[in-house]
C-alpha positions as CSV (number, residue, x, y, z in Angstrom):
1,M,167.0,119.5,185.4
2,E,166.4,120.3,181.7
3,Q,164.6,123.5,182.7
4,S,167.5,124.7,184.8
5,L,169.9,123.9,182.0
6,A,167.9,125.9,179.4
7,T,168.1,129.0,181.5
8,Q,171.9,128.8,182.0
9,F,172.8,129.5,178.3
10,E,173.4,132.8,176.7
11,L,173.3,132.7,172.9
12,P,175.4,134.9,170.6
13,D,173.7,137.5,168.5
14,D,173.8,135.4,165.3
15,V,172.4,132.3,167.1
16,I,168.7,131.7,167.8
17,A,166.7,128.9,169.4
18,L,164.4,127.2,166.9
19,I,161.0,125.6,167.1
20,P,160.4,123.4,164.1
21,M,156.7,123.3,163.1
22,R,155.0,120.5,161.2
23,N,152.0,122.4,159.7
24,V,152.4,126.1,160.6
25,V,154.1,128.9,158.7
26,L,154.4,132.2,160.7
27,F,154.7,135.5,158.8
28,P,156.2,138.7,160.1
29,H,153.8,141.2,161.7
30,V,151.3,138.4,162.4
31,L,150.1,137.1,165.7
32,M,149.6,133.3,165.8
33,P,149.0,130.7,168.5
34,I,151.2,127.6,168.4
35,T,151.3,124.4,170.4
36,V,154.5,122.5,171.1
37,G,155.0,119.2,172.8
38,R,158.5,117.9,171.9
39,V,161.1,118.2,174.7
40,K,163.5,120.4,172.7
41,S,160.7,122.7,171.6
42,I,159.5,123.1,175.2
43,A,163.2,123.9,176.2
44,T,163.2,126.6,173.5
45,I,160.1,128.3,174.9
46,E,161.5,128.1,178.5
47,H,164.8,129.6,177.4
48,A,163.0,132.4,175.6
49,L,160.8,133.2,178.5
50,Q,163.7,133.2,181.0
51,S,166.1,135.2,178.8
52,D,163.4,137.4,177.2
53,S,164.9,136.5,173.8
54,P,163.2,135.9,170.5
55,I,162.7,132.4,169.0
56,G,162.9,131.2,165.4
57,I,159.8,129.6,163.9
58,V,160.7,127.4,160.9
59,L,158.7,124.9,158.9
60,Q,159.7,121.2,159.0
61,R,160.1,119.7,155.5
62,D,159.5,116.1,156.7
63,A,156.6,116.2,159.2
64,S,157.3,112.6,160.4
65,A,160.7,113.4,161.8
66,D,160.8,113.9,165.6
67,H,164.4,115.1,165.7
68,P,164.8,117.0,162.4
69,G,168.2,117.9,161.1
70,L,169.2,120.6,158.7
71,N,168.0,118.7,155.7
72,E,164.6,118.2,157.2
73,L,164.1,122.0,157.9
74,C,163.2,124.8,155.5
75,L,166.0,127.4,155.5
76,I,163.8,130.5,155.6
77,G,161.8,131.1,158.8
78,T,160.4,133.9,161.0
79,I,161.9,135.5,164.1
80,A,159.1,135.8,166.7
81,R,158.5,137.1,170.1
82,I,156.4,135.2,172.7
83,V,153.4,137.4,173.7
84,R,151.6,134.9,175.9
85,H,152.4,131.5,177.4
86,I,150.1,128.8,178.9
87,T,151.1,125.4,180.2
88,S,148.4,122.7,180.2
89,T,148.1,119.8,182.7
90,D,149.6,117.3,180.3
91,G,152.8,119.4,179.9
92,T,151.9,120.8,176.4
93,Q,153.0,124.4,175.9
94,H,150.6,126.9,174.3
95,V,152.1,130.2,173.3
96,V,151.0,133.2,171.2
97,C,153.9,134.5,169.0
98,Q,154.2,137.6,166.9
99,G,156.3,137.5,163.8
100,I,159.1,140.2,163.6
101,E,161.3,139.5,160.6
102,R,162.5,136.8,158.2
103,F,165.8,134.9,158.8
104,Q,167.8,132.3,156.9
105,I,169.5,129.4,158.6
106,K,173.2,129.1,157.9
107,E,174.0,126.1,160.1
108,L,172.7,124.2,163.2
109,V,174.6,124.8,166.4
110,E,175.2,121.9,168.8
111,G,175.6,121.9,172.6
112,Y,172.3,123.3,173.6
113,P,169.3,121.4,175.1
114,F,167.2,123.0,172.4
115,L,167.5,123.2,168.7
116,A,169.7,126.3,167.8
117,A,171.0,127.6,164.5
118,R,173.3,130.3,163.3
119,I,171.2,132.7,161.1
120,N,171.3,135.7,158.9
121,R,168.5,138.3,159.4
122,I,166.7,139.3,156.2
123,E,165.8,142.9,156.3
124,E,162.8,144.3,154.3
125,I,164.1,146.9,151.8
126,P,161.3,149.3,150.8
127,Q,160.7,149.5,147.0
128,P,158.8,152.7,146.4
129,S,157.2,152.4,143.0
130,T,153.8,153.0,141.4
131,Q,153.6,149.2,140.5
132,V,154.1,148.2,144.1
133,E,151.5,150.8,145.3
134,A,149.0,149.7,142.7
135,L,149.4,146.1,143.7
136,A,149.1,147.0,147.4
137,I,145.8,148.9,146.7
138,Q,144.4,145.9,144.7
139,L,145.5,143.5,147.4
140,R,143.8,145.6,150.1
141,E,140.5,145.5,148.2
142,R,140.8,141.8,147.5
143,A,141.6,141.1,151.2
144,T,138.6,143.1,152.3
145,E,136.4,141.1,149.8
146,I,137.7,137.8,151.1
147,L,137.0,138.8,154.7
148,S,133.3,139.3,153.7
149,L,133.2,135.7,152.4
150,L,134.8,134.1,155.4
151,P,132.6,133.4,158.4
152,G,133.7,134.4,161.9
153,I,136.4,136.9,161.0
154,P,136.9,139.5,163.8
155,A,136.3,143.2,162.8
156,E,139.8,144.1,164.1
157,L,141.5,142.1,161.4
158,G,139.6,144.1,158.7
159,H,140.6,147.3,160.4
160,A,144.2,146.3,160.6
161,L,144.2,145.6,156.8
162,Q,142.7,149.0,156.1
163,T,145.2,150.8,158.3
164,T,148.3,148.9,157.1
165,R,150.2,151.0,154.6
166,A,153.5,149.2,154.2
167,P,153.1,146.9,151.1
168,A,155.4,144.2,152.6
169,Q,153.5,144.1,155.9
170,L,150.2,144.0,154.0
171,A,151.4,141.1,151.8
172,D,152.4,139.1,154.9
173,I,149.2,139.7,156.9
174,T,147.1,138.8,153.8
175,A,149.2,135.7,153.2
176,S,148.5,134.5,156.7
177,L,144.8,134.7,156.0
178,L,144.9,132.5,153.0
179,D,143.3,129.1,153.3
180,T,145.9,127.3,151.2
181,E,148.6,124.6,151.5
182,V,151.5,125.0,153.9
183,N,154.0,124.5,151.2
184,E,152.4,127.4,149.2
185,K,152.6,129.6,152.3
186,Q,156.3,128.7,152.7
187,V,156.9,129.8,149.1
188,L,155.4,133.2,149.9
189,L,157.6,133.4,153.0
190,E,160.7,132.7,151.0
191,T,159.8,135.4,148.4
192,I,162.0,138.3,149.4
193,D,161.2,140.7,146.6
194,I,158.1,142.8,147.7
195,E,156.6,143.3,144.2
196,E,156.9,139.6,143.3
197,R,155.4,138.7,146.7
198,L,152.5,141.0,146.2
199,Q,151.8,139.5,142.8
200,K,151.8,135.9,144.2
201,V,149.6,136.8,147.1
202,L,147.2,138.6,144.8
203,R,147.0,135.7,142.4
204,I,146.3,133.2,145.1
205,L,143.9,135.5,146.8
206,S,141.9,136.0,143.6
207,H,141.6,132.3,143.0
208,R,140.4,131.8,146.6
209,I,137.9,134.5,146.3
210,E,136.3,132.8,143.2
211,V,136.2,129.5,145.0
212,L,134.6,131.1,148.1
213,R,132.1,133.0,146.0
214,L,131.0,129.8,144.1
215,S,131.0,127.9,147.4
216,K,128.8,130.5,148.9
217,E,126.4,130.4,145.9
218,I,126.2,126.7,146.1
219,S,125.7,126.8,149.8
220,E,122.8,129.3,149.5
221,R,121.3,127.3,146.6
222,T,121.6,124.1,148.7
223,K,120.1,125.8,151.7
224,E,117.1,126.9,149.6
225,Q,116.6,123.4,148.2
226,M,116.9,122.0,151.7
227,E,114.4,124.5,153.0
228,D,112.0,123.6,150.1
229,R,112.6,119.9,150.7
230,E,111.9,120.3,154.4
231,R,108.8,122.3,153.7
232,K,107.5,119.6,151.3
233,F,108.4,116.9,153.7
234,L,106.4,118.6,156.4
235,L,103.5,119.1,154.1
236,R,103.6,115.4,153.1
237,E,103.7,114.3,156.7
238,Q,100.7,116.5,157.4
239,L,98.9,115.1,154.3
240,K,99.6,111.6,155.5
241,A,98.2,112.5,158.9
242,I,95.1,113.9,157.3
243,Q,94.6,110.9,155.0
244,K,95.0,108.6,158.0
245,E,92.4,110.5,159.9
246,L,90.1,110.3,156.9
247,G,90.7,106.6,156.4
248,E,92.6,107.2,153.2
249,D,96.1,106.2,154.3
250,G,98.3,106.5,151.2
251,D,101.3,104.5,152.4
252,H,103.8,105.1,149.6
253,D,106.1,102.3,150.7
254,Q,103.2,99.8,150.9
255,E,102.2,100.6,147.3
256,I,105.7,100.1,146.1
257,A,106.0,96.8,147.9
258,Q,102.7,95.6,146.4
259,L,103.7,96.6,142.9
260,N,107.1,94.9,143.3
261,E,105.4,91.7,144.4
262,A,102.9,91.9,141.5
263,I,105.8,92.3,139.0
264,S,107.5,89.2,140.4
265,K,104.3,87.2,140.0
266,A,103.3,88.5,136.5
267,G,105.6,86.2,134.6
268,M,106.9,88.9,132.1
269,P,109.7,88.3,129.7
270,E,113.0,89.2,131.1
271,E,113.6,92.3,129.0
272,I,110.1,93.7,129.7
273,E,110.5,93.0,133.4
274,T,113.8,94.9,133.4
275,Q,112.1,97.9,131.8
276,V,109.1,97.7,134.2
277,R,111.4,97.6,137.2
278,K,113.1,100.8,136.0
279,E,109.8,102.5,135.9
280,L,109.1,101.2,139.4
281,Q,112.3,102.8,140.6
282,R,111.2,106.1,139.1
283,L,107.9,105.7,141.0
284,Q,109.7,105.0,144.2
285,R,111.8,108.3,143.9
286,M,108.7,110.3,142.9
287,P,106.6,112.1,145.5
288,S,103.1,110.7,145.7
289,A,101.6,114.2,145.4
290,S,103.2,114.5,141.9
291,S,100.9,114.6,138.9
292,E,103.0,112.0,137.1
293,Y,102.8,109.6,140.1
294,S,99.3,108.5,139.4
295,M,99.9,108.1,135.7
296,L,103.0,105.9,136.3
297,H,101.2,104.0,139.0
298,T,98.3,103.2,136.6
299,Y,100.8,102.1,133.9
300,L,102.5,99.7,136.3
301,E,99.1,98.3,137.4
302,W,98.3,97.6,133.7
303,M,101.6,95.9,133.2
304,T,101.2,93.6,136.2
305,E,97.5,92.7,135.4
306,L,98.1,91.6,131.8
307,P,98.3,87.8,131.2
308,W,102.0,87.5,130.3
309,R,102.2,83.9,131.3
310,L,100.6,81.3,128.9
311,P,98.3,78.9,130.6
312,E,98.2,75.2,129.9
313,D,96.0,74.2,126.9
314,T,93.0,72.0,127.7
315,P,92.8,68.9,125.5
316,I,90.2,69.4,122.7
317,D,87.5,66.8,122.5
318,L,85.8,66.9,119.1
319,N,82.8,65.0,120.3
320,V,82.2,67.4,123.1
321,A,82.6,70.3,120.6
322,R,80.0,68.8,118.3
323,E,77.6,68.4,121.2
324,V,78.2,72.0,122.3
325,L,77.5,73.3,118.7
326,A,74.4,71.2,118.4
327,A,73.1,72.3,121.7
328,D,73.7,76.0,121.0
329,H,72.7,76.2,117.4
330,F,70.1,74.6,115.1
331,G,71.0,74.2,111.4
332,L,74.1,75.9,110.0
333,E,75.6,72.5,109.2
334,R,78.3,73.7,106.9
335,V,79.4,76.4,109.4
336,K,79.5,73.8,112.2
337,Q,81.6,71.5,110.0
338,R,84.1,74.2,109.3
339,I,84.4,75.0,113.0
340,I,85.0,71.3,113.8
341,E,87.7,71.2,111.2
342,F,89.2,74.3,112.7
343,L,89.2,72.6,116.2
344,A,90.7,69.4,114.7
345,V,93.7,71.4,113.4
346,Q,94.1,73.1,116.8
347,K,94.1,69.6,118.4
348,L,96.7,68.2,116.1
349,K,98.9,71.3,116.1
350,P,98.4,73.4,119.2
351,Q,101.4,75.6,118.5
352,G,100.3,76.3,114.9
353,R,99.0,79.7,113.8
354,A,95.2,79.6,113.7
355,P,93.4,81.2,110.8
356,I,91.3,84.2,111.5
357,L,87.6,83.2,111.0
358,C,85.1,85.9,110.0
359,F,81.4,85.1,110.2
360,V,79.4,87.1,107.7
361,G,75.6,87.2,107.7
362,P,72.6,89.3,108.4
363,P,71.7,90.3,112.0
364,G,70.3,87.8,114.4
365,V,71.6,84.6,112.7
366,G,73.9,83.7,115.6
367,K,77.4,85.0,114.7
368,T,78.3,86.2,118.2
369,S,76.9,83.0,119.8
370,L,79.0,80.9,117.5
371,G,82.1,82.5,118.9
372,Q,80.9,81.7,122.4
373,S,80.3,78.1,121.4
374,I,83.9,77.9,120.1
375,A,85.2,79.2,123.4
376,R,83.1,76.6,125.3
377,A,84.3,73.8,123.1
378,L,87.9,74.9,123.7
379,Q,87.3,75.5,127.4
380,R,88.8,79.0,127.0
381,T,87.8,82.4,128.1
382,F,85.6,84.3,125.7
383,V,85.9,88.1,125.4
384,R,84.0,90.3,123.0
385,V,85.5,93.6,121.6
386,S,82.9,95.8,119.9
387,L,84.3,97.7,116.9
388,G,81.1,99.3,115.8
389,G,81.5,103.1,115.4
390,I,85.2,103.2,116.1
391,H,86.8,105.9,114.1
392,D,90.1,106.5,115.9
393,E,93.2,104.3,115.4
394,A,94.2,104.9,119.0
395,E,91.1,102.9,120.0
396,M,92.9,99.8,118.7
397,R,96.5,100.7,119.4
398,G,96.1,102.8,122.6
399,H,97.2,106.3,123.4
400,R,100.7,107.3,124.3
401,R,101.3,107.8,128.0
402,T,102.2,111.4,127.5
403,Y,98.5,112.3,127.0
404,V,96.2,113.0,129.8
405,G,93.8,110.1,130.4
406,A,95.8,107.8,128.1
407,M,94.5,104.2,128.0
408,P,95.5,101.0,126.2
409,G,93.7,100.0,123.1
410,N,90.6,97.7,122.9
411,I,92.7,94.6,122.2
412,V,94.9,95.0,125.4
413,Q,91.8,95.9,127.4
414,G,90.1,92.7,126.2
415,L,93.1,90.6,127.2
416,R,93.1,92.2,130.7
417,K,89.4,91.4,131.0
418,A,90.0,87.8,129.8
419,S,93.0,87.3,132.0
420,A,94.3,84.7,129.6
421,R,96.7,85.0,126.7
422,N,95.0,82.1,124.8
423,C,91.5,83.4,125.0
424,V,88.9,83.5,122.2
425,M,88.5,87.1,121.2
426,M,85.6,88.2,119.1
427,L,86.0,91.4,117.0
428,D,82.3,92.2,116.6
429,E,81.0,94.4,113.8
430,I,84.3,94.7,112.0
431,D,82.5,96.3,109.0
432,K,81.2,99.2,111.1
433,M,84.6,100.9,111.6
434,T,85.1,104.3,109.8
435,V,88.0,106.4,108.6
436,S,88.4,109.9,110.2
437,A,91.0,112.6,110.8
438,H,92.3,110.4,113.6
439,G,93.4,107.7,111.3
440,D,92.1,104.4,110.0
441,P,91.3,101.9,112.7
442,A,91.2,99.1,110.1
443,A,94.8,99.7,109.4
444,A,95.7,98.8,113.0
445,L,93.9,95.4,112.4
446,L,96.4,94.5,109.7
447,E,99.0,93.6,112.3
448,I,96.6,92.2,114.8
449,L,95.0,89.8,112.4
450,D,98.2,88.7,110.7
451,P,99.5,85.4,112.4
452,E,103.0,86.3,111.1
453,Q,103.1,89.7,112.8
454,N,100.9,89.7,115.9
455,S,103.5,87.9,118.0
456,T,105.1,91.3,118.5
457,F,102.1,93.5,118.6
458,R,103.0,96.9,120.2
459,D,100.4,98.9,122.0
460,N,101.2,102.6,122.2
461,Y,100.4,102.8,125.9
462,L,102.4,99.7,126.9
463,G,105.4,100.6,124.8
464,V,106.6,97.0,124.8
465,P,105.7,94.1,122.5
466,F,102.9,91.7,123.5
467,D,102.4,88.2,122.0
468,L,99.0,87.8,120.4
469,S,99.8,84.7,118.4
470,R,97.9,82.4,120.8
471,V,94.8,84.4,120.8
472,I,92.0,82.9,118.7
473,F,90.5,85.9,116.8
474,I,87.0,85.6,115.4
475,A,85.5,88.5,113.5
476,T,81.8,89.2,112.6
477,A,80.3,91.4,109.9
478,N,77.0,92.0,108.2
479,V,78.5,93.2,104.9
480,I,81.9,91.9,104.0
481,D,82.3,94.4,101.1
482,Q,82.5,97.3,103.6
483,V,85.7,95.7,105.1
484,S,88.9,97.0,103.5
485,P,90.5,94.5,101.1
486,P,93.8,94.1,103.0
487,V,91.9,93.2,106.2
488,R,89.6,90.9,104.3
489,D,92.6,89.1,102.8
490,R,93.8,88.2,106.3
491,M,90.5,86.4,107.2
492,E,88.7,83.3,106.2
493,I,85.1,84.3,105.3
494,I,82.3,82.0,106.5
495,D,78.9,83.0,105.3
496,L,75.9,82.4,107.6
497,P,72.7,82.3,105.6
498,G,69.3,83.5,106.9
499,Y,67.0,80.9,108.4
500,T,64.1,79.3,106.7
501,R,60.7,79.3,108.1
502,E,61.1,75.7,109.3
503,E,64.5,76.4,110.9
504,K,63.0,79.4,112.8
505,L,60.2,77.2,114.1
506,Q,62.8,74.7,115.4
507,I,64.9,77.5,116.9
508,A,61.9,78.9,118.7
509,L,60.8,75.5,120.0
510,R,64.3,74.6,121.2
511,Y,65.7,77.9,122.5
512,L,63.6,81.0,122.3
513,V,60.4,80.0,124.0
514,Q,62.2,78.6,127.0
515,R,64.5,81.6,127.3
516,Q,61.7,84.1,127.1
517,R,59.6,82.0,129.5
518,E,62.4,82.2,132.1
519,A,63.0,85.8,131.4
520,N,59.4,86.7,132.3
521,G,59.2,84.5,135.4
522,L,57.0,81.8,134.0
523,R,57.2,78.1,134.5
524,E,56.6,75.6,131.7
525,D,53.3,74.5,133.1
526,Q,52.0,78.1,133.3
527,C,52.4,78.9,129.6
528,A,51.8,76.6,126.7
529,L,52.5,78.0,123.2
530,T,51.2,75.8,120.4
531,V,53.2,75.0,117.2
532,E,50.5,76.6,115.1
533,A,50.8,79.8,117.1
534,L,54.6,79.8,116.6
535,D,54.3,79.2,112.9
536,S,51.7,82.0,112.6
537,L,54.0,84.3,114.6
538,I,56.9,83.6,112.2
539,A,54.8,84.0,109.1
540,N,52.6,86.9,109.9
541,Y,54.6,89.0,112.4
542,T,58.2,88.7,111.4
543,R,60.0,88.9,108.1
544,E,63.8,88.8,108.7
545,A,66.8,86.7,108.1
546,G,67.6,86.1,111.8
547,V,65.4,85.5,114.8
548,R,65.8,88.7,116.9
549,Q,62.4,90.1,116.0
550,L,60.9,86.7,116.6
551,E,62.3,86.7,120.1
552,R,61.0,90.2,120.8
553,E,57.5,89.1,119.7
554,L,57.8,86.0,121.8
555,G,58.7,88.3,124.7
556,R,55.5,90.3,124.1
557,V,53.4,87.1,124.2
558,M,55.2,85.9,127.4
559,R,54.6,89.3,129.1
560,H,50.9,89.1,128.2
561,T,50.8,85.6,129.7
562,A,52.6,86.7,132.8
563,L,50.1,89.5,133.4
564,R,47.2,87.1,133.1
565,V,48.9,84.6,135.5
566,A,49.6,87.3,138.0
567,E,46.2,88.9,137.9
568,E,43.9,86.0,137.4
569,A,46.0,83.4,139.2
570,Q,45.4,81.0,136.4
571,L,47.3,77.8,136.6
572,Q,47.9,77.6,132.8
573,V,47.5,79.9,129.9
574,R,47.4,78.4,126.4
575,V,48.2,80.6,123.4
576,D,47.0,79.5,120.0
577,A,47.2,81.1,116.6
578,A,43.9,82.7,117.0
579,D,45.0,84.5,120.1
580,L,47.9,86.4,118.4
581,D,45.6,89.0,117.0
582,T,44.4,89.9,120.5
583,I,47.9,89.9,122.0
584,L,50.0,91.4,119.2
585,G,47.5,93.1,117.1
586,P,46.7,92.5,113.4
587,A,49.3,90.7,111.2
588,K,52.1,92.9,110.0
589,Y,52.9,91.0,106.9
590,E,50.6,89.4,104.3
591,Y,51.1,87.4,101.2
592,E,50.3,90.3,98.9
593,T,52.0,89.0,95.8
594,A,48.7,87.7,94.3
595,S,46.9,91.0,94.6
596,R,49.8,93.1,93.6
597,T,50.7,91.1,90.5
598,S,47.2,90.4,89.3
599,L,47.3,93.3,86.9
600,P,49.5,93.5,83.8
601,G,52.7,95.5,84.2
602,V,53.7,94.3,87.7
603,A,56.5,91.8,88.3
604,T,58.1,90.4,91.5
605,G,61.9,90.8,91.8
606,L,64.3,89.6,94.4
607,A,66.8,92.0,96.1
608,W,69.7,91.6,98.4
609,T,70.1,93.8,101.5
610,P,72.6,93.9,104.4
611,V,70.0,92.3,106.6
612,G,69.1,89.5,104.2
613,G,67.1,89.1,101.1
614,D,63.8,90.8,100.3
615,I,61.2,90.8,97.5
616,L,60.8,93.8,95.2
617,F,57.8,94.8,93.1
618,I,58.4,96.4,89.7
619,E,55.4,98.4,88.5
620,A,55.1,99.8,84.9
621,T,52.4,101.8,83.2
622,R,52.0,103.9,80.1
623,V,50.4,107.4,79.7
624,S,50.1,109.8,76.8
625,G,53.3,111.7,76.2
626,S,56.3,112.1,74.0
627,G,58.1,108.8,74.4
628,R,59.9,109.5,77.7
629,L,60.9,106.9,80.3
630,I,60.0,108.0,83.8
631,L,61.8,106.3,86.7
632,T,60.8,106.7,90.4
633,G,61.4,105.0,93.7
634,Q,64.9,106.2,94.7
635,L,66.7,104.2,92.0
636,G,70.5,104.3,91.6
637,D,72.3,104.9,88.4
638,V,72.9,101.2,87.7
639,M,69.2,100.4,88.2
640,K,68.2,103.3,85.9
641,E,70.4,102.0,83.2
642,S,68.9,98.5,83.6
643,A,65.4,100.0,83.2
644,Q,66.5,101.8,80.0
645,A,68.1,98.6,78.7
646,A,64.9,96.6,79.5
647,L,62.7,99.1,77.6
648,T,65.0,99.0,74.6
649,L,65.0,95.2,74.6
650,V,61.1,95.2,74.7
651,K,61.0,97.5,71.7
652,A,63.6,95.4,69.9
653,R,61.6,92.2,70.5
654,A,58.2,93.8,69.8
655,H,57.7,91.6,66.7
656,E,58.3,88.4,68.6
657,L,56.0,89.6,71.4
658,N,53.3,90.6,69.0
659,I,53.4,94.2,70.1
660,P,52.3,96.7,67.4
661,A,54.9,99.3,66.7
662,S,52.2,102.0,67.0
663,M,51.9,101.2,70.7
664,F,55.2,102.9,71.5
665,E,54.1,106.1,69.7
666,G,52.8,109.1,71.7
667,I,53.2,107.6,75.1
668,D,55.4,107.9,78.2
669,V,56.4,104.8,80.1
670,H,56.5,105.2,83.9
671,L,58.5,102.6,85.8
672,H,58.1,102.7,89.6
673,V,59.6,100.6,92.4
674,P,57.5,101.0,95.6
675,A,59.1,101.7,99.0
676,G,60.4,104.9,97.6
677,A,62.0,106.0,100.8
678,I,64.6,103.3,100.5
679,P,67.5,103.8,98.0
680,K,67.8,100.9,95.5
681,D,70.6,100.1,93.1
682,G,72.1,97.2,91.3
683,P,71.7,95.3,88.0
684,S,69.8,92.2,89.3
685,A,66.4,93.7,88.7
686,G,66.9,93.8,85.0
687,V,64.9,90.6,84.2
688,A,62.1,91.8,86.5
689,M,61.9,95.2,84.7
690,F,61.9,93.5,81.3
691,I,59.1,91.1,82.3
692,A,57.1,94.0,83.9
693,L,57.4,96.0,80.6
694,A,56.6,93.0,78.5
695,S,53.5,92.3,80.7
696,L,52.4,95.9,80.3
697,F,52.6,95.9,76.5
698,T,51.3,92.4,75.9
699,D,48.5,92.9,78.5
700,R,49.3,89.6,80.2
701,P,49.7,89.5,84.0
702,V,52.7,87.8,85.6
703,H,52.0,84.6,87.6
704,H,51.6,85.7,91.2
705,E,53.8,82.9,92.6
706,V,56.8,83.7,90.4
707,A,59.8,85.8,91.5
708,M,62.8,86.5,89.4
709,T,66.4,87.9,89.5
710,G,69.1,88.4,86.9
711,E,70.7,91.0,84.8
712,I,69.4,91.6,81.3
713,S,71.6,92.6,78.3
714,L,70.6,94.3,75.0
715,R,71.2,91.0,73.2
716,G,68.6,89.4,75.4
717,L,71.0,87.3,77.5
718,V,70.3,86.8,81.2
719,L,73.5,87.4,83.2
720,P,74.4,86.0,86.6
721,V,74.0,88.1,89.8
722,G,74.9,87.7,93.5
723,G,73.1,87.0,96.7
724,I,71.2,84.0,95.4
725,K,71.0,82.3,98.8
726,E,69.5,85.4,100.5
727,K,67.1,86.0,97.6
728,V,65.8,82.4,97.6
729,L,65.1,82.5,101.3
730,A,63.3,85.8,100.9
731,A,61.1,84.3,98.2
732,Q,60.3,81.4,100.5
733,R,59.4,83.8,103.4
734,A,57.1,85.7,101.1
735,G,55.2,82.5,100.1
736,L,56.5,82.3,96.6
737,R,56.8,78.9,94.9
738,T,58.8,79.5,91.7
739,V,62.0,81.4,91.3
740,L,63.6,82.4,88.0
741,L,67.4,82.4,88.1
742,P,70.2,82.9,85.6
743,V,71.4,79.5,84.4
744,R,75.0,80.5,85.5
745,N,73.7,80.9,89.1
746,Q,72.7,77.2,89.4
747,K,75.9,76.4,91.3
748,D,75.0,78.9,94.0
749,L,72.0,76.8,95.1
750,R,74.4,74.6,97.0
751,D,74.4,77.2,99.7
752,V,70.6,77.2,100.0
753,P,69.2,74.9,102.8
754,E,67.6,71.7,101.6
755,T,64.3,72.5,103.2
756,A,64.0,75.6,101.0
757,K,65.1,73.9,97.8
758,S,62.6,71.1,98.3
759,A,59.7,73.5,98.8
760,M,60.4,75.6,95.8
761,Q,60.7,75.3,92.0
762,F,63.6,76.8,90.2
763,I,63.7,77.7,86.5
764,Y,67.0,78.6,84.9
765,L,67.1,81.3,82.3
766,E,69.5,81.8,79.4
767,T,67.7,84.3,77.3
768,A,64.9,86.8,77.5
769,E,62.6,84.4,75.6
770,D,63.0,81.9,78.5
771,A,61.9,84.6,80.9
772,I,58.9,85.5,78.8
773,Q,57.7,81.9,78.6
774,A,58.3,81.2,82.3
775,A,56.7,84.4,83.7
776,L,53.9,85.2,81.2
777,G,53.2,81.8,79.6
778,Q,51.7,78.7,81.3
779,T,54.7,77.6,83.2
780,G,53.1,74.4,84.3
781,Q,52.9,73.2,80.6
782,H,56.6,73.6,80.0
783,T,58.8,70.5,80.3
784,A,61.8,70.0,82.5
785,S,64.1,69.8,79.5
786,E,63.0,73.3,78.5
787,F,63.5,75.0,81.9
788,K,65.6,72.5,83.8
789,L,63.2,72.2,86.7
790,V,64.7,71.0,90.0
């Protein structure tokens, strides 16, 4: 019915049927397909087809209006002619329209089944000018450029742009190609002035070209990245397949899951766990083939394996601690008492800051084993960190992760090995660290050994603070003077003296014999070592402060016994003192003081060494010469000055010593200290040098069982020296019975074991005269009041 009505109307020349469009702007000279579905719009198309009349295409201001009025329509539109028409099965009309010219709506006309309006046609008025021509040329170039950036543009469109000469027509065709907003296109349609229209189109076109160019660059770059990512993905999948075939399945997700679980169980502080999980996220995003992957994976493994959680402390039983110390060590009563006091404080105040103990003594006296005994008494893990030979600060604090092969420092490595934050950590050989171009490792110990600072110790590799306050640090050293004063100030020094002959015998009977017997596969009934053999072994084959050489010699005896048991199948081998010559060879040490001091001019001195005390012979002789003093034996400057002072004092006391003055004329005095390959220094041989020179010039030999130590002054005073304990034990090991000491060193005898003090005689010296009477006179005739015998 509506179709027949639409064909019955004839419109005046100034009235045209309209099709309001929601999202389409048609320009003159442009072909464009449109689709209509509203009843009035379909009627407009049917009327145009039947009457072969043009239609008006106009943009609808309000796209939501189904029946737009004049206020909902744009007033400028395009007159178009229908070129092709298709009707779909659902009644929708598809037409291809070609724009002809612009028009302006004056008013809507009622009474038609379609939307009709009275219009004014807008004619294009050519504007021949150089500005318009220049804009047209620029627009044509820009339009050609944008066609190269747009995909799927037919070649005919580019040809049409090149052949179009009319500036107005070129502007309309180009405007229709723009991918811009509908409202912006409507503005171009309403721009009647050709020059102004060209400028607007050119401005919009230039902006769109820049956008398209950037979009194309981004697209190409993204495509390259995608291709590279796809290539790497394929390579990783191939690598996984190869690893799976080789049994080396590197499942990335499984490793991440394992690390995540380990972090949850590690018990880290909250801020540290947050940082570690950030690193885990980095690892998760990182390809497993990356060089940084293995480094970060190793770092996370270290963080998860450190003992962050503090275990429960085991109650300390002091009686058990005493039993442990007694079972592990013989003697060392003062040291054991200090350890028990240390454990008592730990029991009463577990959260307190423990002092840093430092065991100082010669090698082989049991410093390391004492630390193990403390760990056993506390029922804690023991870990030993060797500092001998360390010359790089990074060995203590670790290397930064940026370096290839970076590792944490020795302290963190020891904690990982102990798997306990309250372990007993022994810093062994703390005096053997050296300064180098890589820094001072002892400086790193300042924070580690300070109970006020080590709760926030920061290892360079970990990069986070770690609490060391619950670690019990124990240091060992042979010579405490070689430790820097700031480090020494942070530790409590505990001296371990050398063992006496009787103590070595007991240590051998209780520990060493059984240990070497088991080490060489012997039973107790297969090897019997007599006490006399042990005593002879200690006296004639070892001369040391500790017991390491003694244990080595015992090992030689046990190996000889094992050979006899294995070859001869003897049930038991008994080793006596007389058998040692056959097994070990002739005795290495003899009591040679009697033979060496039997002549005038020889005195026995006492020396301190890093491995304990030792005896020192001072030999003096005179030859014809010009009055020179000749010193040999690798003597240091201090020792040379002591020799000069001793000779001067002898000359000054020549009258009291009954030495004629002529005896010093026309002679050279030669003072020699044997063992010339060993450097010697220090003032403590002053008394021995004075006695050797006095013996030489008075022609009286020094008693062979007398040893002496002390510094001599030009006024004849005997001054105190150090190392009394080590020197007295050395005298006892050498078989000496009398020791001359400065009177001001009497207090130092408290450190000497009672067995040594009871077996020896001590004479205290105040002046050089006391030394002459004790060493060169009949010492047995002097009274105790004169020499304070003890």
